[in-house]
Every structure is written in C-alpha cells, then in structure tokens.
C-alpha positions as CSV (number, residue, x, y, z in Angstrom):
1,M,90.1,-14.5,78.4
2,G,91.2,-15.9,81.8
3,H,94.5,-17.3,80.4
4,W,95.4,-13.8,79.2
5,E,94.9,-12.4,82.7
6,D,96.9,-15.2,84.1
7,F,99.8,-14.4,81.8
8,W,99.8,-10.7,82.7
9,W,99.6,-11.5,86.4
10,E,102.3,-14.2,86.3
11,T,104.6,-11.9,84.3
12,H,104.1,-9.1,86.8
13,K,104.8,-11.3,89.8
14,E,107.9,-12.9,88.2
15,L,109.4,-9.5,87.3
16,E,108.6,-8.2,90.7
17,S,110.2,-11.1,92.5
18,L,113.4,-10.8,90.4
19,G,113.5,-7.0,90.5
20,L,113.4,-6.7,86.8
21,Q,110.4,-4.4,86.2
22,K,112.6,-1.5,85.2
23,K,114.6,-3.6,82.7
24,F,111.3,-5.0,81.3
25,E,109.9,-1.5,80.8
26,E,113.1,-0.4,79.1
27,Q,113.0,-3.4,76.8
28,L,109.4,-2.7,75.8
29,D,110.3,1.0,75.1
30,K,113.2,-0.2,72.9
31,M,110.9,-2.6,71.0
32,R,108.5,0.2,70.2
33,S,111.0,1.7,67.8
34,Q,112.0,-1.6,66.2
35,E,110.3,-2.5,63.0
36,K,110.3,-6.3,63.6
37,H,108.0,-5.8,66.6
38,Q,105.6,-3.4,64.9
39,F,102.9,-5.9,64.2
40,K,103.1,-8.0,67.3
41,D,100.2,-7.8,69.7
42,S,100.7,-6.9,73.4
43,R,101.0,-10.4,74.6
44,E,103.7,-11.3,72.0
45,R,105.7,-8.1,72.9
46,W,105.4,-8.9,76.6
47,R,106.5,-12.5,76.1
48,Y,109.5,-11.4,74.0
49,A,110.6,-8.7,76.5
50,L,110.1,-11.1,79.5
51,D,112.2,-13.8,77.9
52,K,114.9,-11.3,77.0
53,V,115.3,-9.7,80.4
54,I,115.2,-13.1,82.2
55,K,117.8,-14.5,79.8
56,E,120.0,-11.5,80.5
57,Y,119.4,-11.8,84.3
58,R,120.3,-15.5,84.3
59,K,123.4,-14.8,82.2
60,S,124.6,-12.1,84.6
61,K,124.0,-14.4,87.6
62,K,125.4,-17.4,85.7
63,I,122.2,-19.3,86.1
64,I,121.4,-21.8,83.4
C-alpha cells in the first residue's frame, strides 16, 4: 500500500509546486461526467488528470 501513498503525496507536491491544483481539480470534475473514465479507479483518474494538466502547463510555457 505504500506505493499508493507515495503516488498521492508526489502528485500533491508536484501540483503544489507548479500551482496547478485548481486545474487538476477542474480536470477531475470534467472527467466525472465522461463515460470513458467511468470505470477507472481513483489512481488511474488522478494519473490521467495529472498528465493532462502538466502537458497543458508545459505547452503553455513552451517546455518540452
């Protein structure tokens, strides 16, 4: 179970350091109404949302 806790903690710290917590929460809210995310567990939804907001952040900052 420790690796799950590490994932949650690392995700939180990364979002906090980049100032993306609000965008992350918005993405999770959006995903709740999308059928393709309906059967994903929490960790899969968090990973998808994290990857998406970081990708958008890097694109906006022109970071590869």
